[in-house]
C-alpha positions in Angstrom: 96.4 -19.4 -31.4 98.2 -16.0 -32.1 100.9 -15.0 -29.6 100.9 -11.6 -30.7 97.1 -11.2 -30.5 97.1 -12.3 -26.9 100.1 -10.1 -25.8 98.3 -7.0 -27.4 95.0 -8.2 -25.3 96.7 -8.7 -22.1 98.4 -5.1 -22.6 95.2 -3.5 -23.3 93.4 -5.2 -20.4 96.5 -4.1 -18.1 96.0 -0.5 -19.2 92.4 -0.4 -18.8 92.7 -1.6 -15.0 95.7 0.9 -14.6 93.3 3.8 -15.8 90.4 2.6 -13.7 92.5 2.5 -10.4 94.2 5.8 -11.1 90.7 7.1 -11.8 89.5 5.9 -8.6 91.9 7.6 -6.6 91.2 10.9 -4.7 93.5 13.7 -3.9 93.4 16.8 -1.9 95.0 19.1 0.4 94.4 19.8 4.0 95.4 22.6 6.1 95.5 22.3 10.1 95.8 25.3 11.9 96.6 26.1 15.8 96.0 29.4 17.6 96.9 30.0 21.3 97.8 33.3 23.3 101.5 33.6 22.1 103.9 36.0 23.9 107.4 37.2 24.5 109.7 34.2 25.2 110.9 36.2 28.5 108.2 37.7 29.8 105.4 35.3 28.9 107.6 32.0 29.6 105.2 28.9 30.4 102.5 29.8 28.1 101.2 27.4 25.1 102.8 27.2 22.0 100.8 26.9 18.9 103.6 25.8 16.9 104.6 23.1 19.6 101.1 21.6 19.3 101.7 21.4 15.5 105.3 19.8 16.0 103.3 17.3 18.3 100.6 16.6 16.0 103.1 15.6 13.6 104.6 13.2 15.7 100.9 11.7 16.5 100.2 11.8 12.8 103.5 9.6 12.1 102.2 7.1 15.0 98.8 6.9 13.3 99.5 3.9 11.0 98.1 5.5 7.6 98.8 3.6 4.6 102.1 4.3 3.1 102.1 7.6 0.6 98.7 8.4 1.9 100.0 12.1 2.9 102.8 14.3 2.5 103.3 17.0 4.9 104.2 20.0 2.4 104.5 22.9 4.8 104.8 23.6 8.7 105.1 27.1 9.8 104.4 29.4 12.6 105.3 32.0 15.0 105.5 35.6 14.9 109.4 36.4 15.3 112.4 35.6 17.2 112.2 35.3 20.9 108.3 34.8 20.8 106.2 32.1 21.6 104.1 31.2 18.9 100.5 32.4 18.6 100.0 30.4 15.4 100.8 27.0 13.7 100.1 25.7 10.2 100.3 21.9 8.9 99.6 21.6 5.2 99.5 18.2 3.7 98.8 17.0 0.4 96.5 13.4 0.5 96.2 10.4 -1.8 93.5 7.8 -1.1 91.8 5.0 -2.9 88.8 6.4 -2.6 86.4 8.9 -1.0 86.0 6.5 2.0 89.6 5.9 2.5 90.4 10.0 1.9 87.6 11.0 4.7 89.6 8.1 6.8 92.8 9.8 6.4 91.2 13.3 7.4 89.8 11.8 10.3 93.2 10.4 11.7 94.7 13.9 10.8 92.1 15.7 12.9 92.6 13.1 15.6 96.2 13.9 15.5 95.7 17.7 15.6 93.3 17.0 18.7 95.9 15.1 20.5 98.9 17.7 19.6 96.8 20.4 21.1 95.8 18.4 24.0 99.3 17.4 24.7 100.6 20.8 24.5 97.7 22.1 26.8 98.6 19.3 29.4 102.4 19.9 29.3 101.4 23.5 30.3 98.9 22.8 32.9 96.3 24.6 30.8 92.7 23.6 30.1 89.8 25.2 28.1 88.5 28.1 29.7 91.6 29.6 31.2 92.7 33.1 30.1 96.0 34.8 30.1 96.0 38.5 29.2 92.2 38.5 28.0 92.8 35.7 25.5 92.0 32.0 25.8 95.2 30.4 27.2 94.6 26.9 25.7 95.6 26.0 22.0 92.9 25.5 19.7 93.2 23.9 16.2 91.1 23.6 12.9 91.1 21.4 10.4 90.3 22.5 6.6 89.9 19.5 4.5 89.8 22.0 1.4 88.9 20.6 -1.9 89.5 17.1 -3.2 91.5 17.7 -6.4 90.0 14.6 -8.1 
């Protein structure tokens, strides 16, 4: 048997399989937004902070046992100025999953982490849905925008 032929065939088979797995991957971006009442750090001390809820969500996401490399946090931002309680917070993530089902599972776990982060901040401040401060909702709300899958 020609060993050169076998080497070429094995290489071609490996490249074909590598191409199939890369083709099956799904990637995309997710934006998680948090909203709260905000306020000045002195006069409104004790209000919920959307940025604190975002930080708590990141901690819950780290504890979600997602597959290694399935997400990368590309941006965490929020707040309005110095000496203020953040009325907004944002986490942006880049996702990579083996297929559409795995991608949906990662988005589901991100959504659960966002809810847990908002719930934890609300509980820490003793605020529940329906509470109002200065005419605005006092509790932290969140939205998860899975965006468009890139592949």
